[in-house]
N, C-alpha and C positions, 0 to 999 in steps of 0.2 A: 642591549642584551635582554631586556624584558620581553620583547616580542618572541625571541627565540625560546625563552623559558616557557611562555604561554603555549607555543606550538608543541614543545616537548611534553608539557602537561596534558594537552589535548590528545596527543598520540598515545600517551600512557593510559589515559582513560579509555580510549578506543580499544587498545590491546587487552586491557582487563575486561572490558565489556564483551569482547569477542571470545574470551576463554571462560566466562561465567555463563551458565545456562540462564536464559531469560526467565523472569518471574511473570508467567502469563496471568496469574491471578490479579495482578495490578495493572494489566495492560490498559492503555488509553483506548476507549471504544469510540469508533467513528461509524455511524450508520450512513449507508449510501443506498438510496432508493432509486430503482430503475422503473420507468414507466415509458409509455410511447410519447415522445421520443426524446427523453431527457434523463439526466441523472440529477438527483438532489441530495446533497449539494454537488456542484460540478467542480468545486475547488477544494482540495483536501490539503491540510497542513500537518506534516509529521516532523519529528525531530530525530536526528541521527542518534542511535543507541537506545531509544525509548521503545519498549515493547508496545505494540499496537494491535488492536483487533478491529479489522474491517468487517463490519456486519453488513452484508449485502442482501438486499431484498428486491425481488422482482414483483412489483405490484401491477405490472402490465398484463396484457392478454397474449403477448408474443414472447418467444424466447429472447433473452437478452444476455449479452456477455459483458464482463468487466475485463477488457483487454488492455494490458499494460506491460508489454514484453521488456522494454528498456528499464522500467522501474523494478520489475520482478527479478531481473538479473542482479540487482544491487542490494537485495534484502536477504536476511536470514529468515527462513520460513519455519514456523512451528508446526504447520500441518500441510506439507506440500501436496498431500492427496486431495486437497480442495481444488487444486488446479487441474487443467486439462493435461494430456500426456506430454505436450510440448512445454509445459510450465510457462505459458504466455497469458493465460486468462482463466477466469472463473465463469462457468456456464450456468445460467439460471433459467430453469423452466418457469412458466407462469405460476405465481404463487409461492415459488421456492425461496428459501433463505439459506445463506451459507456464511460461515465465519472464516476469515483468513487471518491467521496469527503471523505477525512478522515484526522484524526489527530492521529499520533502515540503517544501512551501513555507509551511504554516500549521499552527501548533500547535492541538491540540484532540483531541476524542474523536469517533470516527466509527464507526457500526455497519457490519457486513458480514453478509451472509446468503447462503444458497442460495435464490434466488428461488422455486424449486419446492418447497423443503422447510423453509422457515422455520417453518411451522406445527408441524413436528415437533421444533423446537428447534435447527435447524441455523443458528445465529447466532454472532456474535462481535463483538469490538470492536478497533478500531485506535486506539492512543494515540500521538499525535505530540507529543513533548516539544520545548520551546523550545531553540534553539541555546544553547550554554554562554556 
């Protein structure tokens, strides 16, 4: 019976979190730097239900994208205008910085790439861990 109660408690937390607006002032900040031809860090760890701010910086000399369509379909966005029209990526001109506020809603592993430079190894992974 205990596993069932734990599952019900987790479901209740997720329902309550979905109905309460996120507190962006306390968002976990993760900085991702794009250069030729890599992301640093290339592995990001987030937690379901925890507001996060992805601070994206392009320190390279070329345009770079943070492309993560599968991941972006599973999050609540605080500022969807930071994304492209398809809501699949953040586009960064050389020297540009953008913040993406989000709350992950589904645990899993999701790839991210620079759509123009994935062939050169500009890839990474987002790991979303379950709520405690």
